[in-house]
C-alpha positions, 0 to 999 in steps of 0.5 A: 158380426152376429151373423160371423159368429151364428155361422161359426157355431153352426160350423162347429156344431156340423163337425160334430155331428159329421163326426157323430155320423161317421162313427154311427155308420161305422157301426152300422147304426143306422137308426141312430144316424138317420136320427141325428141327421132328422133332428140336425136338419130340424135344427137348421131348418124346422124340417125332418129329412123326410120332410125336405126331401118331400118337397123336392120337385115341387118347389126350389129347396133353396126357398127353404132360407128364403129372406135370409142374408146371403151368407147365412143361407149358404151355410145353411144350404151348405150344412143341409146337403152335407147331411143329405148326402149322408142320409143318401150313404145311409140309406144306400147301404141298406138297399133303400135306393128310392129314398137314397136317390132322393136324398142325394138328389135333394142334397145336389140341388140344396149344394149347387143353390149355394155355390151358384151364389158362392161368393168365393170365401173358403167353404166348410170342409164337410161341404160335398163336392159336386163330383160325387153326388153327381157319380151317385145319382149317374144311374138315376134320371135327374129331372129338368130342373136339376138339369138347369141349376147343374147347366148353370153350375158348369157354365160358372165355374168354366166346365163347358164341356160338361155343361153342354153333356147335361145339355144334351142329355135334356135335349136327348129326353125332350128332343123338341122343347124348345125352352130346353134349345133356347137355354142352350142357345143362350149357353153357346151364344155366351160362351163363344164370347169367351176367348179361345184359350177359356174354350179350351179350358172348359174342354170345348173348343171353339169350332165345337160350340160353333157346331152345336149352336148351328145344330141348335139353331136348326132345330128351334126352326124345326120345332112345332111351336117356333114361327 
């Protein structure tokens, strides 16, 4: 009961915050909006937005809720992702490309961490969309750890074609990376256990998945570290 009440209070708090941010952004009061974002993140984690985004790529941002119950952790991660997406929008509007990238990428990492452990319960309306964040991040090169999270998310949500795109983007960047090759082999071996209908639903027909698996097995045999 305590956890449910806490989550409900947090949702109410976040709804008010998001409404406030919408108003400030409409008035182009960007500094005030960023202050609200930072104060809200302090409320969640004891860290402001700058400190949260500085952790990006250095350690899993999901560690910000380490030791907390799964539902509490998920609620905090989703709220933080929403706040950082707002920060990214504000920074992009001001032409601060590097800062907006870190905010959007951090938001995506937090969101994926929450969704990968999502139990299917309804999510708050302010929950960002993975598609929105990946769209604004399209011009940027995503680091391996974030692509790995995306691959896992697309696998979980039966978006096999999207997962394959992420995998081959990673291989394009590091074609001889055995870890990525083995990750891809595992991915194809898992989805090939699914029915033809499931594979078609995931936009990756069986013959294409089998061909990609064969390609990766050949790559593995040719990789420098393979014995």
